C-alpha positions in Angstrom: 0.0 0.0 0.0 1.4 3.4 -1.0 1.7 6.5 1.2 -1.3 8.2 -0.3 -3.6 5.2 0.0 -2.7 4.8 3.7 -3.3 8.5 4.3 -6.7 8.4 2.7 -7.7 5.3 4.8 -6.6 7.1 8.0 -8.8 10.1 7.3 -11.3 8.6 9.7 -9.1 9.8 12.5 -9.8 13.4 11.5 -13.1 15.0 12.6 -15.4 16.5 9.9 -14.5 20.1 10.9 -10.8 19.4 9.9 -11.5 17.0 7.0 -11.8 19.8 4.4 -8.4 21.2 5.4 -6.7 17.8 5.3 -8.1 17.1 1.8 -7.3 20.6 0.7 -3.7 20.1 1.6 -3.7 16.7 -0.1 -4.9 18.2 -3.4 -2.7 21.4 -3.3 0.7 20.1 -4.3 2.0 23.7 -4.8 1.2 24.7 -1.2 2.7 21.5 0.2 5.9 22.1 -1.7 6.0 25.7 -0.4 5.5 24.5 3.2 8.3 21.9 2.9 10.7 24.4 1.5 9.9 27.2 3.9 10.0 25.4 7.3 13.3 24.6 9.0 13.5 20.8 8.9 16.5 18.9 10.5 18.6 17.3 7.8 17.7 13.8 9.1 14.0 14.5 9.1 12.2 12.4 6.4 8.7 13.4 7.5 6.9 16.3 9.1 3.6 16.6 11.0 1.3 19.4 10.0 -1.2 20.5 12.6 -4.8 21.0 11.5 -5.8 22.7 14.8 -4.4 25.0 17.4 -3.4 23.8 20.9 -0.8 21.2 20.1 -3.1 18.2 20.6 -3.8 17.3 16.9 -5.1 16.2 14.6 -2.1 16.1 12.2 -1.3 15.0 8.7 2.1 13.5 8.2 3.9 14.4 5.0 7.1 13.0 3.6 9.9 15.3 2.6 9.2 14.5 -1.1 5.6 15.7 -0.7 3.9 12.4 -0.4 1.1 12.1 2.2 1.8 9.3 4.7 -0.9 9.2 7.3 -3.2 11.1 9.7 -2.9 11.3 13.5 -6.0 11.9 15.5 -6.3 14.2 18.5 -4.1 13.1 21.4 -1.9 10.8 19.2 1.8 11.4 19.6 3.9 12.8 16.8 7.0 11.2 18.3 10.2 12.8 17.1 8.6 14.3 14.0 9.1 18.1 13.5 5.8 19.8 13.7 4.4 22.7 11.7 1.9 24.5 13.9 -1.5 25.6 12.7 -0.5 29.2 13.0 2.6 28.6 10.9 0.5 26.7 8.3 -2.0 29.5 8.1 0.8 32.1 7.6 2.4 30.0 4.8 -0.9 29.4 3.1 -1.7 33.2 3.3 1.6 33.9 1.5 0.9 31.4 -1.2 -2.6 32.8 -1.7 -1.1 36.3 -2.0 1.4 35.1 -4.6 -1.5 33.5 -6.6 -3.6 36.6 -6.4 -0.6 38.7 -7.5 0.1 36.5 -10.5 -3.6 36.7 -11.5 -3.5 40.5 -11.2 -0.4 40.7 -13.4 -2.0 38.5 -16.0 -5.2 40.6 -15.8 -3.3 43.9 -16.3 -1.3 42.4 -19.1 2.1 42.5 -17.4 4.9 40.0 -17.8 8.0 40.2 -15.6 9.9 42.5 -18.0 7.1 45.1 -18.3 6.4 45.0 -14.5 10.0 45.6 -13.7 10.1 48.5 -16.1 7.1 50.0 -14.4 8.6 49.6 -10.9 11.8 51.4 -12.2 10.2 54.1 -14.3 6.7 55.0 -13.0 7.8 57.0 -9.9 5.0 57.3 -7.4 2.5 56.1 -10.1 3.0 52.4 -9.2 -0.5 51.2 -8.2 -1.4 48.8 -5.4 -2.2 46.2 -8.0 1.2 46.6 -9.5 2.9 46.2 -6.2 1.0 43.0 -5.3 1.8 41.6 -8.7 5.5 42.5 -8.4 5.7 41.0 -4.9 4.4 37.7 -6.4 6.8 37.8 -9.3 9.9 39.3 -7.8 9.6 38.7 -4.1 11.8 35.5 -4.1 14.3 37.2 -6.5 16.5 38.7 -3.9 19.5 39.3 -6.1 17.3 41.1 -8.7 15.6 43.4 -6.2 18.8 44.1 -4.3 20.5 44.9 -7.6 17.8 47.4 -8.6 18.2 49.1 -5.3 22.0 49.2 -5.3 22.3 50.3 -8.9 19.9 53.2 -8.5 21.6 54.3 -5.2 24.9 54.5 -7.2 23.2 56.3 -10.1 21.6 58.9 -7.8 24.9 59.6 -6.1 26.2 60.5 -9.6 23.2 62.6 -10.6 22.9 64.7 -7.4 26.3 66.6 -7.7 25.5 67.5 -11.3 22.2 69.2 -10.3 23.3 70.5 -6.9 26.4 72.5 -8.1 24.7 74.0 -11.0 27.0 72.5 -13.5 26.2 73.9 -17.0 23.3 72.0 -18.3 20.9 72.8 -21.1 17.2 72.8 -20.4 16.7 69.3 -21.8 19.5 67.7 -19.9 18.4 69.3 -16.6 14.8 68.1 -17.0 16.0 64.6 -17.9 18.3 64.5 -14.9 15.5 65.6 -12.6 13.1 63.0 -14.0 15.8 60.3 -13.6 16.4 61.4 -10.0 12.7 61.1 -9.2 12.3 57.7 -11.0 15.4 56.4 -9.3 14.5 57.4 -5.8 11.0 55.8 -6.2 12.6 52.7 -7.8 14.7 52.3 -4.7 11.7 52.7 -2.4 9.6 50.2 -4.4 12.3 47.5 -4.8 13.3 47.7 -1.1 9.7 47.4 0.1 9.0 44.4 -2.2 12.2 42.8 -1.1 11.7 43.2 2.7 7.9 42.5 2.6 8.5 39.2 0.8 11.6 38.1 2.6 11.7 34.8 4.5 12.8 34.9 8.1 15.8 32.7 7.3 17.1 35.1 4.7 16.5 38.0 7.1 18.6 36.3 9.8 21.4 35.6 7.4 21.3 39.1 5.9 21.2 40.8 9.4 24.4 38.9 10.3 26.5 40.6 7.6 29.4 42.6 9.1 28.5 45.7 7.1 25.3 46.1 9.1 27.2 46.8 12.3 28.3 50.2 10.9 25.7 51.0 8.2 22.3 50.5 6.8 21.3 50.3 3.2 18.1 52.2 4.0 20.1 55.3 4.7 20.0 55.8 0.9 16.3 56.4 1.4 16.6 58.6 4.5 19.1 60.8 2.8 16.5 61.8 0.2 14.7 63.7 3.0 11.3 63.4 1.4 8.6 62.3 3.9 7.5 59.1 2.1 11.0 57.8 1.7 12.1 58.4 5.3 8.9 56.8 6.6 9.5 53.8 4.4 13.0 53.4 5.7 11.6 53.2 9.2 8.9 50.8 8.2 11.6 48.5 6.6 13.4 48.4 9.9 10.2 47.6 11.7 9.3 44.9 9.3 12.8 43.3 9.6 12.5 43.4 13.4 14.6 41.5 15.9 17.5 40.4 13.7 18.3 44.1 13.0 17.7 45.4 16.6 21.3 45.2 17.8 22.8 47.0 14.7 20.2 49.8 15.0 20.9 50.3 18.7 24.6 50.4 18.0 24.3 52.9 15.1 22.0 55.1 17.0 24.4 55.3 20.0 27.5 55.8 17.9 26.1 57.7 14.9 28.7 59.7 13.0 26.3 61.9 11.1 22.7 63.3 11.4 21.4 61.0 8.6 22.5 57.8 10.5 21.0 58.9 13.8 17.7 59.7 12.1 17.5 56.5 10.1 18.5 54.4 13.2 16.3 56.3 15.5 13.1 56.2 13.5 13.8 52.5 12.7 14.1 51.7 16.4 10.8 53.6 17.1 9.0 51.6 14.3 10.4 48.3 15.8 9.1 49.3 19.2 5.6 50.1 17.8 5.4 47.0 15.6 6.8 44.3 17.9 5.6 44.2 21.5 8.5 41.9 22.4 11.0 44.6 21.2 9.3 47.6 22.7 11.1 47.9 26.0 14.6 47.4 24.6 14.1 49.7 21.6 12.5 52.5 23.6 15.2 52.3 26.2 17.9 52.7 23.5 16.2 55.9 22.3 15.8 57.3 25.8 19.2 56.5 27.2 22.0 56.8 24.5 25.5 57.4 25.7 26.2 61.1 26.6 27.8 63.2 23.8 31.6 63.2 23.8 33.4 66.5 24.5 33.5 68.5 21.4 30.6 66.6 19.7 28.7 68.3 17.0 25.5 70.1 18.1 23.3 67.8 16.1 24.1 64.9 18.4 22.4 66.3 21.5 19.6 67.8 19.4 18.8 64.4 17.9 18.9 62.8 21.3 16.3 65.3 22.6 14.1 64.7 19.5 13.9 61.0 20.2 13.6 61.3 24.0 10.6 63.5 23.4 9.2 61.1 20.8 9.4 58.2 23.2 7.6 60.2 25.9 4.8 61.2 23.5 4.4 57.6 22.2 4.1 56.3 25.8 1.6 58.9 26.7 -0.7 59.0 23.7 0.1 56.4 21.0 -3.6 56.0 20.0 -4.0 59.7 19.6 -0.9 59.8 17.3 -2.5 57.2 15.0 -5.8 59.2 14.9 -3.9 62.4 14.1 -2.0 60.7 11.3 -5.2 59.2 9.7 -6.9 62.6 9.9 -3.9 64.2 8.3 -4.0 61.6 5.5 -7.6 62.4 4.9 -6.8 66.1 4.8 -4.0 65.4 2.3 -6.4 63.4 0.2 -8.8 66.3 0.1 -6.1 68.7 -0.9 -4.8 66.3 -3.6 -8.2 65.8 -5.2 -9.7 69.3 -4.9 -9.0 70.1 -8.5 -10.7 67.0 -9.9 -14.1 67.4 -11.6 -17.0 67.5 -9.2 -18.3 64.3 -10.9 -15.2 62.3 -10.0 -15.7 59.7 -7.3 -12.2 60.5 -6.1 -12.9 64.2 -5.4 -13.3 64.7 -1.7 -14.3 67.7 0.3 -14.8 66.2 3.8 -12.8 63.7 5.8 -15.7 61.3 6.1 -15.7 60.9 2.3 -12.1 59.6 2.0 -12.1 55.8 1.8 -9.8 54.0 4.3 -7.7 52.5 1.6 -6.6 56.0 0.3 -5.6 57.4 3.7 -2.1 56.0 4.0 -1.2 56.5 0.3 -2.3 60.1 0.6 -0.4 60.6 3.8 2.9 59.4 2.3 2.4 60.9 -1.2 4.0 64.3 -0.6 7.6 65.4 -0.9 7.7 67.1 2.4 11.2 67.7 3.8 11.5 65.9 7.2 15.2 66.1 7.6 15.3 69.9 7.6 13.0 72.2 9.7 11.1 72.0 12.9 8.0 70.1 11.7 9.9 67.1 10.4 10.0 65.2 13.7 6.3 65.8 14.3 5.4 64.5 10.9 7.6 61.4 11.2 6.3 60.6 14.7 2.6 60.5 13.8 3.3 58.8 10.4 5.4 56.0 12.0 2.6 55.4 14.6 0.2 55.0 11.7 2.3 52.8 9.5 4.0 50.5 12.0 1.5 47.7 11.6 0.6 48.5 8.0 0.9 46.0 5.1 3.3 47.1 2.4 0.6 47.4 -0.2 -1.3 49.8 2.0 1.2 52.5 1.0 0.0 52.4 -2.6 -3.0 54.0 -4.3 -5.4 51.7 -6.2 -5.0 51.9 -10.0 -8.4 53.6 -10.4 -7.4 56.4 -8.0 -4.0 56.9 -9.7 -5.8 57.2 -13.1 -8.1 59.9 -11.7 -5.2 61.8 -10.1 -3.2 61.9 -13.4 0.5 61.4 -14.0 3.0 62.7 -11.4 5.3 65.7 -12.2 8.6 63.8 -12.1 10.6 67.0 -12.9 9.1 68.8 -10.0 9.7 65.9 -7.6 13.3 65.6 -8.8 13.9 69.4 -8.3 12.5 69.1 -4.8 14.8 66.3 -3.9 17.8 68.3 -5.1 16.8 71.3 -3.0 16.3 69.0 0.1 19.8 67.5 -0.4 21.3 70.9 -0.8 19.7 72.1 2.4 20.7 69.0 4.3 24.4 69.3 3.4 24.5 73.1 3.2 25.6 73.1 -0.4 25.7 76.6 -1.9 23.3 77.1 -4.7 25.0 78.3 -7.9 22.7 79.9 -10.3 23.7 79.5 -13.9 22.0 80.6 -17.0 20.9 77.6 -19.1 22.2 77.5 -22.6 19.7 79.0 -25.1 18.7 76.5 -27.8 19.6 77.2 -31.4 16.9 78.6 -33.6 16.4 75.2 -35.3 16.6 73.2 -32.1 13.4 71.7 -30.6 11.8 74.2 -28.2 12.5 73.4 -24.5 8.8 73.8 -23.7 8.1 70.4 -25.2 5.8 71.6 -27.9 7.6 69.7 -30.6 8.1 72.9 -32.7 11.5 74.4 -33.6 12.6 77.1 -31.1 12.4 79.8 -33.7 8.7 79.0 -34.4 7.7 78.8 -30.7 9.3 80.7 -27.8 12.2 82.0 -29.9 10.0 84.2 -32.0 
């Protein structure tokens, strides 16, 4: 008698309320393969017991390492030395598989293959829809090298673009606009790829990644924090919160020993998000923010200023965390009203009152703007309320649905890029050099984008 036949004969050990789950697993070979490749099995284990109920008392289905179903164990029957997949773990893995299936279906429905979807992630800026994100998570989530490569390559490219735009190096109008668009696209490509990567990461990969020596002295998410725009800095904090415990030690060390303001902000907001997202990390993370080592003699003024900001943030969180969340959600609704006020009155996405704004648009509206949170007094306040609101959010909650994006129209990438340049200039105190852009020749295309020759348009 083969494994499968024996399993089916022993289904009488499983009560009717768990029979459907047992048979569902038996028929879903893809899910079973996913379970067997995403649980930590000892090398010598040839079989695993999968719990059909909470509580640790059974019933169980026993599955061979090759995916064959062996038998059923009724309530109270011993699993012996078999490794056990709990019901909670089973539900979590099943949820991930379902999300992948839904994402693939969305990609197919929207006519995206992997190439087109990756192009959209890299070029659409903030106009990546929630449906695009879910589809990309399904297609690219397991492709760690691909997503890490997208992030790293854009980080390098942006470091090359910024000095050109910051110092006012002689650029004609076309080159400047192209550089600003590339800057905006690249910053958003980094945000999208990092969010997909971390949201889809398996815990085993996170543990291995967190152990890399480089993380003791630096974080890749500083490339987002240094952009200064509200949505990027909040995402950097969310990434730390999502990664959680494996990254706690490095964030504590970098916050205590930060060598520059960007590091202390990225580490500080990351610790705060960890504290809000994980109750098990809350005490340790908040203590690190409240009690950093005293500044060394001769330390830069920003050290003590930053410590004060985060001590105050901890005190506010402890006193009124729920109020912060409410304030953030109301602010998101206000931003949605401001963003849609110019839409036609007939549009279902035009809002004039908070109560009209659907819940699924609140976080995207909150994080949509390019507000500078690394410079100025309001930055800390905005970050504090936003992190309180997003700490427990799903990654796709940061994105507008496709229908809303269609109504809002395309983003102005040149304006976003120019804003990022100005924020960077302010952050590092780079003097702004004003240069007159080269005037096009009479037979050159007009810089206004009309498609006409300069002499027949603005050159007349």
